[in-house]
C-alpha positions in Angstrom: -16.5 5.8 -44.7 -20.0 6.6 -42.5 -20.0 8.0 -39.3 -20.6 4.5 -37.7 -17.8 2.8 -38.6 -15.3 5.5 -37.9 -16.6 5.8 -34.4 -16.2 2.2 -34.4 -12.7 2.0 -35.0 -11.9 4.4 -33.0 -13.8 2.8 -29.6 -11.5 -0.2 -31.2 -8.5 1.6 -30.6 -9.7 3.6 -27.4 -10.3 0.1 -26.2 -7.1 -1.7 -27.3 -4.9 0.9 -25.7 -6.9 0.6 -22.0 -5.9 -3.0 -22.1 -2.9 -2.1 -22.9 -2.5 0.6 -19.8 -4.0 -2.2 -17.9 -1.7 -5.2 -18.4 1.5 -2.9 -18.0 -0.2 -1.6 -14.7 -0.9 -5.3 -13.1 2.0 -6.9 -14.6 4.5 -4.5 -12.2 6.5 -3.3 -14.6 7.8 0.1 -13.1 9.5 2.6 -15.5 13.0 3.6 -15.2 11.3 7.3 -13.9 10.0 5.3 -11.1 12.1 4.8 -7.7 10.6 2.1 -5.9 9.6 3.6 -1.9 11.2 2.1 0.5 9.0 3.2 3.5 11.2 4.5 5.8 11.1 8.5 6.7 14.2 10.9 5.4 15.0 11.9 9.3 12.7 9.7 11.8 14.6 12.1 14.6 12.4 15.4 13.5 9.1 13.4 14.1 9.7 13.3 17.7 9.7 17.3 18.2 6.5 18.3 17.7 6.2 21.6 15.6 5.0 25.2 16.9 1.7 24.7 14.2 1.2 21.2 15.7 1.1 22.2 19.3 -1.4 25.6 18.2 -3.7 22.8 16.6 -3.2 20.5 19.6 -4.5 23.4 22.1 -7.4 24.4 19.5 -8.5 20.9 19.8 -8.8 20.5 23.5 -10.3 23.9 23.7 -13.0 22.9 21.6 -13.6 19.5 23.8 -13.7 21.6 26.8 
C-alpha cells in the first residue's frame, strides 16, 4: 500500500468518528454517567451571607473607584 492510500483510509476513519460524535452530541442521548443539572443551588441560604473574602474584595474595588 502506498502512503497516500494509508492516509486516505486514516482520514476517512477520523471523519466517520467525528461524524458519530457530532450525531451523538446532538441527538440528546446522555450517557448514564452524566447527571441532569437541575439548576437549583444546593444551599441557597448560604448565598445571602457574604464571605469575608467577598467583603474585602468589595472594599478593594470601592477604594479603587475613589
